[in-house]
C-alpha positions as a Markdown table, in Angstrom:
| # | Residue | x | y | z |
|---|---|---|---|---|
| 1 | Met | -152.7 | -33.1 | -144.9 |
| 2 | Ile | -149.5 | -35.1 | -145.9 |
| 3 | His | -148.8 | -38.3 | -143.9 |
| 4 | Lys | -145.3 | -39.9 | -144.2 |
| 5 | Ile | -144.9 | -43.8 | -143.8 |
| 6 | Asn | -141.6 | -45.3 | -143.0 |
| 7 | Leu | -140.1 | -48.5 | -144.4 |
| 8 | Glu | -140.4 | -50.7 | -141.4 |
| 9 | Lys | -141.7 | -54.2 | -140.4 |
| 10 | Lys | -144.8 | -52.6 | -138.7 |
| 11 | Asn | -146.0 | -51.2 | -141.8 |
| 12 | Leu | -145.3 | -54.2 | -144.3 |
| 13 | His | -147.5 | -57.3 | -145.0 |
| 14 | Gly | -147.7 | -59.9 | -147.6 |
| 15 | Ser | -151.5 | -60.6 | -147.9 |
| 16 | Phe | -154.9 | -59.3 | -147.8 |
| 17 | Asn | -157.2 | -59.6 | -144.8 |
| 18 | Asn | -160.0 | -57.3 | -143.7 |
| 19 | Lys | -158.9 | -58.0 | -140.1 |
| 20 | Tyr | -155.5 | -56.5 | -140.4 |
| 21 | Arg | -155.0 | -53.6 | -138.1 |
| 22 | Pro | -154.5 | -50.1 | -140.1 |
| 23 | Ile | -151.2 | -48.7 | -139.6 |
| 24 | Ile | -152.7 | -45.2 | -140.0 |
| 25 | Thr | -156.1 | -43.5 | -140.4 |
| 26 | Val | -156.2 | -40.6 | -142.5 |
| 27 | Asp | -159.1 | -38.2 | -143.7 |
| 28 | Ser | -160.4 | -38.4 | -147.3 |
| 29 | Gly | -158.4 | -36.0 | -149.5 |
| 30 | Asp | -155.1 | -36.5 | -147.4 |
| 31 | Ser | -151.9 | -37.5 | -149.3 |
| 32 | Ile | -149.5 | -40.1 | -148.4 |
| 33 | Gln | -145.7 | -40.3 | -148.9 |
| 34 | Leu | -143.6 | -43.2 | -148.7 |
| 35 | Lys | -141.1 | -45.7 | -150.2 |
| 36 | Thr | -141.7 | -49.3 | -151.4 |
| 37 | Leu | -139.5 | -52.4 | -151.2 |
| 38 | Asp | -138.4 | -54.5 | -154.2 |
| 39 | Ile | -140.2 | -57.7 | -155.0 |
| 40 | Gln | -137.8 | -59.8 | -153.0 |
| 41 | Trp | -138.6 | -57.7 | -149.9 |
| 42 | Gly | -135.4 | -55.8 | -150.2 |
| 43 | Tyr | -134.3 | -52.0 | -150.4 |
| 44 | Ser | -131.2 | -50.1 | -151.1 |
| 45 | Ser | -131.1 | -46.5 | -151.5 |
| 46 | Ser | -127.8 | -46.1 | -153.5 |
| 47 | Lys | -125.0 | -48.3 | -155.1 |
| 48 | Gln | -122.9 | -47.6 | -152.0 |
| 49 | Glu | -125.7 | -48.9 | -149.4 |
| 50 | Glu | -126.1 | -52.7 | -148.7 |
| 51 | Arg | -129.5 | -54.0 | -149.6 |
| 52 | Ile | -131.6 | -54.5 | -146.5 |
| 53 | Ile | -134.1 | -57.4 | -146.3 |
| 54 | Phe | -137.3 | -56.6 | -144.5 |
| 55 | Glu | -140.2 | -59.0 | -143.1 |
| 56 | Ser | -144.0 | -58.9 | -143.0 |
| 57 | Arg | -145.5 | -58.1 | -139.6 |
| 58 | Glu | -148.2 | -60.7 | -140.2 |
| 59 | Asn | -145.9 | -63.7 | -140.2 |
| 60 | Glu | -147.5 | -65.2 | -143.2 |
| 61 | Glu | -146.4 | -68.8 | -144.0 |
| 62 | Ile | -145.4 | -67.7 | -147.5 |
| 63 | Pro | -145.9 | -63.7 | -147.9 |
| 64 | Lys | -146.2 | -62.6 | -151.4 |
| 65 | His | -145.8 | -59.0 | -152.6 |
| 66 | Pro | -144.3 | -56.7 | -150.0 |
| 67 | Ile | -146.9 | -54.0 | -149.4 |
| 68 | Ile | -147.5 | -51.1 | -147.3 |
| 69 | Gly | -150.6 | -50.8 | -145.3 |
| 70 | Pro | -153.5 | -51.1 | -144.6 |
| 71 | Ile | -154.4 | -47.4 | -144.5 |
| 72 | Ala | -157.9 | -46.6 | -143.3 |
| 73 | Ile | -159.9 | -43.6 | -144.5 |
| 74 | Arg | -162.5 | -42.1 | -142.3 |
| 75 | Gly | -166.0 | -42.1 | -143.7 |
| 76 | Ala | -165.3 | -45.0 | -146.1 |
| 77 | Thr | -168.0 | -47.5 | -146.3 |
| 78 | Pro | -169.0 | -50.4 | -148.5 |
| 79 | Gly | -170.6 | -49.1 | -151.7 |
| 80 | Met | -168.4 | -46.1 | -151.9 |
| 81 | Val | -165.6 | -45.8 | -154.3 |
| 82 | Leu | -161.8 | -44.9 | -153.2 |
| 83 | Glu | -160.1 | -42.7 | -155.6 |
| 84 | Val | -156.3 | -43.1 | -155.7 |
| 85 | Arg | -154.5 | -40.4 | -157.3 |
| 86 | Val | -150.8 | -41.0 | -158.2 |
| 87 | Asn | -149.1 | -37.8 | -157.8 |
| 88 | Glu | -145.5 | -38.8 | -158.0 |
| 89 | Leu | -143.3 | -41.9 | -158.6 |
| 90 | Val | -139.5 | -42.2 | -158.4 |
| 91 | Pro | -138.0 | -45.5 | -159.0 |
| 92 | Gly | -135.0 | -46.6 | -157.0 |
| 93 | Trp | -131.5 | -47.1 | -158.6 |
| 94 | Tyr | -131.9 | -50.8 | -159.4 |
| 95 | Gly | -134.4 | -53.3 | -160.8 |
| 96 | Arg | -134.5 | -57.0 | -161.8 |
| 97 | Asn | -136.7 | -59.3 | -164.0 |
| 98 | Trp | -136.5 | -63.0 | -164.6 |
| 99 | Ala | -137.2 | -65.4 | -167.3 |
| 100 | Gly | -137.3 | -69.2 | -167.7 |
| 101 | Gly | -136.2 | -71.9 | -165.4 |
| 102 | Ile | -139.6 | -72.5 | -163.7 |
| 103 | Pro | -142.9 | -74.3 | -164.6 |
| 104 | Asn | -145.2 | -72.0 | -165.9 |
| 105 | Trp | -147.5 | -71.9 | -168.9 |
| 106 | Gln | -145.7 | -69.3 | -171.0 |
| 107 | Asn | -142.2 | -71.0 | -170.2 |
| 108 | Glu | -143.7 | -74.4 | -171.2 |
| 109 | Lys | -145.1 | -72.8 | -174.3 |
| 110 | Leu | -141.6 | -71.1 | -175.1 |
| 111 | Gly | -139.7 | -74.5 | -174.2 |
| 112 | Ile | -137.7 | -72.6 | -171.7 |
| 113 | Thr | -139.0 | -74.3 | -168.5 |
| 114 | Asn | -135.8 | -76.3 | -168.2 |
| 115 | Thr | -133.5 | -73.8 | -168.9 |
| 116 | Glu | -131.4 | -71.9 | -166.1 |
| 117 | Lys | -133.4 | -69.1 | -164.6 |
| 118 | Leu | -132.0 | -66.1 | -166.1 |
| 119 | Gln | -131.9 | -62.8 | -163.8 |
| 120 | Val | -131.4 | -59.5 | -165.4 |
| 121 | Asp | -130.0 | -56.8 | -163.3 |
| 122 | Trp | -131.0 | -53.3 | -164.3 |
| 123 | Glu | -129.2 | -50.1 | -163.4 |
| 124 | Leu | -132.0 | -47.2 | -163.2 |
| 125 | Asp | -131.4 | -43.5 | -163.4 |
| 126 | Ser | -134.6 | -41.6 | -162.1 |
| 127 | Ile | -133.2 | -38.2 | -163.4 |
| 128 | Thr | -133.1 | -39.3 | -167.0 |
| 129 | Met | -135.8 | -41.9 | -166.7 |
| 130 | Ala | -133.6 | -44.6 | -168.2 |
| 131 | Gly | -132.4 | -48.1 | -167.6 |
| 132 | Lys | -129.5 | -50.2 | -168.9 |
| 133 | Ala | -128.7 | -54.1 | -168.4 |
| 134 | Glu | -126.2 | -56.5 | -169.8 |
| 135 | Ile | -127.9 | -59.4 | -171.6 |
| 136 | Gly | -126.1 | -61.9 | -173.7 |
| 137 | Gly | -123.1 | -59.9 | -173.5 |
| 138 | Gln | -124.6 | -56.8 | -175.0 |
| 139 | Leu | -125.6 | -53.6 | -173.2 |
| 140 | Phe | -129.4 | -52.8 | -173.7 |
| 141 | His | -130.9 | -49.2 | -172.8 |
| 142 | Val | -134.7 | -48.4 | -172.3 |
| 143 | Gly | -136.7 | -45.6 | -171.2 |
| 144 | Leu | -138.6 | -45.9 | -167.9 |
| 145 | Ser | -142.4 | -45.7 | -167.4 |
| 146 | Pro | -142.6 | -46.3 | -163.5 |
| 147 | Phe | -145.9 | -47.4 | -162.0 |
| 148 | Leu | -147.2 | -49.4 | -158.9 |
| 149 | Gly | -148.2 | -53.0 | -159.7 |
| 150 | Leu | -150.2 | -53.3 | -156.7 |
| 151 | Met | -152.9 | -51.0 | -155.4 |
| 152 | Gly | -156.0 | -52.4 | -153.7 |
| 153 | Val | -158.4 | -52.3 | -150.8 |
| 154 | Ala | -159.3 | -55.4 | -148.6 |
| 155 | Pro | -162.0 | -57.7 | -149.9 |
| 156 | Ala | -165.3 | -58.2 | -148.2 |
| 157 | Glu | -164.7 | -62.0 | -148.0 |
| 158 | Pro | -163.0 | -63.1 | -144.6 |
| 159 | Gly | -159.8 | -64.7 | -144.2 |
| 160 | Leu | -156.3 | -64.3 | -145.8 |
| 161 | His | -156.1 | -63.7 | -149.5 |
| 162 | Ser | -153.0 | -63.8 | -151.6 |
| 163 | Thr | -151.7 | -60.8 | -153.2 |
| 164 | Thr | -150.9 | -62.5 | -156.7 |
| 165 | Pro | -154.3 | -62.4 | -158.4 |
| 166 | Pro | -156.2 | -59.1 | -159.0 |
| 167 | Arg | -159.7 | -58.9 | -157.7 |
| 168 | Tyr | -162.9 | -56.6 | -157.9 |
| 169 | Cys | -161.2 | -54.4 | -155.3 |
| 170 | Gly | -157.9 | -54.2 | -157.0 |
| 171 | Gly | -154.6 | -55.4 | -155.8 |
| 172 | Asn | -152.1 | -56.8 | -158.3 |
| 173 | Ile | -153.5 | -55.2 | -161.4 |
| 174 | Asp | -150.0 | -54.7 | -163.1 |
| 175 | Cys | -151.4 | -52.0 | -165.5 |
| 176 | Lys | -148.6 | -50.2 | -167.2 |
| 177 | Glu | -150.8 | -47.0 | -167.8 |
| 178 | Leu | -151.3 | -46.3 | -164.1 |
| 179 | Val | -148.4 | -43.8 | -164.1 |
| 180 | Arg | -148.0 | -40.4 | -162.5 |
| 181 | Gly | -151.1 | -38.4 | -162.9 |
| 182 | Ser | -153.4 | -41.4 | -162.9 |
| 183 | Ser | -156.5 | -41.9 | -160.8 |
| 184 | Leu | -157.4 | -45.4 | -159.8 |
| 185 | Tyr | -161.1 | -46.0 | -158.8 |
| 186 | Leu | -161.6 | -48.9 | -156.3 |
| 187 | Pro | -164.9 | -50.3 | -155.0 |
| 188 | Ile | -164.8 | -50.1 | -151.2 |
| 189 | Ala | -165.8 | -53.4 | -149.7 |
| 190 | Val | -165.1 | -52.8 | -146.0 |
| 191 | Glu | -165.3 | -50.2 | -143.4 |
| 192 | Gly | -162.5 | -47.7 | -143.7 |
| 193 | Ala | -161.3 | -49.2 | -147.2 |
| 194 | Leu | -158.1 | -50.7 | -145.9 |
| 195 | Phe | -155.9 | -49.7 | -148.7 |
| 196 | Ser | -152.5 | -51.1 | -149.5 |
| 197 | Leu | -149.8 | -50.5 | -152.2 |
| 198 | Gly | -146.5 | -51.5 | -153.5 |
| 199 | Asp | -144.8 | -53.7 | -156.2 |
| 200 | Gly | -142.9 | -50.9 | -158.0 |
| 201 | His | -142.2 | -51.4 | -161.7 |
| 202 | Ala | -139.7 | -49.3 | -163.6 |
| 203 | Leu | -141.0 | -50.6 | -167.0 |
| 204 | Gln | -143.4 | -53.2 | -168.3 |
| 205 | Gly | -144.8 | -54.4 | -171.6 |
| 206 | Asp | -148.5 | -55.4 | -171.9 |
| 207 | Gly | -148.8 | -58.9 | -170.8 |
| 208 | Glu | -145.8 | -58.9 | -168.5 |
| 209 | Ser | -144.7 | -61.9 | -170.8 |
| 210 | Ser | -141.9 | -63.5 | -168.6 |
| 211 | Gly | -143.9 | -63.2 | -165.3 |
| 212 | Thr | -142.0 | -60.0 | -164.1 |
| 213 | Ala | -141.6 | -56.2 | -165.2 |
| 214 | Ile | -138.5 | -54.4 | -164.2 |
| 215 | Glu | -139.1 | -54.9 | -160.4 |
| 216 | Cys | -137.8 | -52.2 | -158.4 |
| 217 | Pro | -138.0 | -50.3 | -155.1 |
| 218 | Met | -139.6 | -46.8 | -155.1 |
| 219 | Asp | -137.5 | -44.0 | -153.5 |
| 220 | Phe | -140.7 | -41.8 | -153.5 |
| 221 | Val | -144.4 | -42.4 | -153.8 |
| 222 | Asp | -147.1 | -39.7 | -153.4 |
| 223 | Ile | -150.6 | -40.5 | -153.6 |
| 224 | Thr | -153.9 | -38.9 | -152.5 |
| 225 | Leu | -156.8 | -40.8 | -151.1 |
| 226 | Thr | -160.3 | -39.6 | -151.6 |
| 227 | Val | -163.5 | -41.2 | -150.8 |
| 228 | Arg | -166.1 | -40.9 | -153.4 |
| 229 | Asp | -170.0 | -41.1 | -152.8 |
| 230 | Asp | -170.7 | -40.0 | -156.2 |
| 231 | Met | -169.8 | -43.0 | -157.9 |
| 232 | Gln | -170.9 | -46.8 | -157.7 |
| 233 | Leu | -168.5 | -49.4 | -159.1 |
| 234 | Asn | -168.3 | -53.2 | -159.2 |
| 235 | Met | -164.8 | -53.3 | -160.8 |
| 236 | Pro | -161.9 | -51.0 | -160.7 |
| 237 | Arg | -161.5 | -48.1 | -163.2 |
| 238 | Ala | -159.0 | -45.5 | -163.9 |
| 239 | Asn | -158.5 | -42.1 | -165.6 |
| 240 | Thr | -154.9 | -42.0 | -166.7 |
| 241 | Pro | -153.0 | -39.8 | -169.0 |
| 242 | Ala | -153.5 | -42.3 | -171.9 |
| 243 | Gly | -157.2 | -42.3 | -171.4 |
| 244 | Trp | -160.2 | -43.9 | -169.5 |
| 245 | Ile | -159.7 | -47.6 | -168.6 |
| 246 | Thr | -161.8 | -50.2 | -167.4 |
| 247 | Phe | -160.7 | -53.8 | -166.1 |
| 248 | Gly | -161.6 | -57.6 | -166.6 |
| 249 | Phe | -159.9 | -60.3 | -164.5 |
| 250 | Asn | -160.4 | -64.0 | -165.1 |
| 251 | Glu | -158.6 | -67.3 | -165.5 |
| 252 | Asp | -160.1 | -67.2 | -169.0 |
| 253 | Leu | -158.8 | -64.4 | -171.2 |
| 254 | Asn | -162.0 | -64.1 | -173.2 |
| 255 | Glu | -163.9 | -63.7 | -170.0 |
| 256 | Ala | -161.4 | -61.1 | -168.8 |
| 257 | Ala | -161.8 | -59.2 | -172.0 |
| 258 | Ala | -165.7 | -59.6 | -171.9 |
| 259 | Val | -165.7 | -58.0 | -168.5 |
| 260 | Ala | -163.3 | -55.1 | -169.6 |
| 261 | Leu | -165.5 | -54.3 | -172.7 |
| 262 | Asp | -168.7 | -54.5 | -170.7 |
| 263 | Glu | -167.5 | -52.1 | -168.1 |
| 264 | Met | -166.2 | -49.7 | -170.7 |
| 265 | Val | -169.6 | -49.9 | -172.9 |
| 266 | Ile | -171.3 | -48.9 | -169.5 |
| 267 | Leu | -168.8 | -46.0 | -169.1 |
| 268 | Met | -169.4 | -44.8 | -172.6 |
| 269 | Gln | -173.3 | -45.0 | -172.1 |
| 270 | Gln | -172.7 | -42.5 | -169.4 |
| 271 | Phe | -170.4 | -40.2 | -171.3 |
| 272 | Tyr | -172.3 | -40.1 | -174.4 |
| 273 | Gly | -176.1 | -40.8 | -173.3 |
| 274 | Ile | -176.5 | -43.6 | -176.0 |
| 275 | Glu | -178.0 | -47.1 | -175.7 |
| 276 | Lys | -175.7 | -50.1 | -175.1 |
| 277 | Val | -175.6 | -51.5 | -178.6 |
| 278 | Gln | -174.7 | -47.9 | -179.9 |
| 279 | Ala | -171.9 | -47.8 | -177.2 |
| 280 | Thr | -170.6 | -51.1 | -178.3 |
| 281 | Ala | -170.5 | -49.9 | -182.0 |
| 282 | Leu | -168.7 | -46.7 | -180.9 |
| 283 | Ala | -166.2 | -48.9 | -178.8 |
| 284 | Ser | -165.3 | -51.0 | -181.7 |
| 285 | Val | -163.8 | -48.0 | -183.4 |
| 286 | Ala | -162.4 | -46.1 | -180.7 |
| 287 | Val | -161.4 | -48.5 | -177.8 |
| 288 | Asp | -158.3 | -50.5 | -177.3 |
| 289 | Leu | -158.5 | -53.9 | -175.7 |
| 290 | Arg | -155.0 | -54.6 | -174.2 |
| 291 | Val | -153.8 | -57.7 | -172.3 |
| 292 | Thr | -152.8 | -56.2 | -169.0 |
| 293 | Gln | -151.2 | -59.3 | -167.7 |
| 294 | Val | -151.2 | -63.1 | -168.3 |
| 295 | Val | -148.9 | -64.3 | -165.6 |
| 296 | Asn | -150.9 | -63.8 | -162.1 |
| 297 | Gly | -153.3 | -66.8 | -162.3 |
| 298 | Val | -156.0 | -64.6 | -162.9 |
| 299 | Lys | -155.4 | -62.9 | -166.3 |
| 300 | Gly | -156.1 | -59.2 | -166.9 |
| 301 | Val | -157.4 | -57.3 | -169.9 |
| 302 | His | -158.0 | -53.6 | -169.9 |
| 303 | Ala | -160.1 | -51.5 | -172.3 |
| 304 | Leu | -158.7 | -48.0 | -173.1 |
| 305 | Leu | -160.5 | -45.2 | -174.4 |
| 306 | Pro | -158.1 | -42.5 | -175.6 |
| 307 | His | -158.7 | -38.9 | -174.5 |
| 308 | Gly | -160.1 | -37.0 | -177.3 |
| 309 | Val | -160.7 | -39.9 | -179.8 |
| 310 | Ile | -164.4 | -39.2 | -179.8 |
| 311 | Arg | -166.0 | -35.9 | -180.2 |
| 312 | Lys | -169.5 | -34.9 | -180.3 |
């Protein structure tokens, strides 16, 4: 079955909490179709339409990312895994990213904390999958590779949780490989899973260096939610067009890399029927460790095993 969710206040929130009421309950294998807001809680469908600003239904003191949900899935219980299949993503006509002007570690290292904050306004074309923006008096063009920065289920821990840092149950992962055709696997921590999504990105480099990608609304998102009882996970995992991916999140980049690598080695043991030290040796010649993002407080590293790189 396909369920359509409208852009309206009753379907929006800006934090995680396992006590939030689901906006809809679906069966495993059902698909969801929706639009998402831009990072500043706005949406415009075309150049001719004025941008409308939305609010969170939960009335957080400072709502973070505007996300849709939570969506409950019948039969989802802690210990199971939720597969989120990304069937289609169509970015809106505009996007923005920013650099400098605020005190964060990367701006301080680059010496741009005290500059005027730069906003770059991008015009996006979802037909040609191209974007353009004027920067420094010059026109720059990029190819688009849209993905959702935030997909996650509710954490088991009680209370309100910021959407900013990614967690064991997903959230603001900001992994640019999670494009159309990807499946993200999330450990389910609460009854019903309580899945939420948002934070459209039209294009992002590994690291998300300035703190933002091309942040955009999504005019069309189509996902399929499937409860898996044949998997056991402690951290998110993904199967993408680029390859299998495991994740690590930690304030220390070394620790994040260690978790991502350990998760990948475990996966390779399962794939190839080998011992851990043997899988580690194989990983060293075939697996890429990539810096997912360094800007969400909790840094992210993902390990990528490209499809077909190893043959038996």
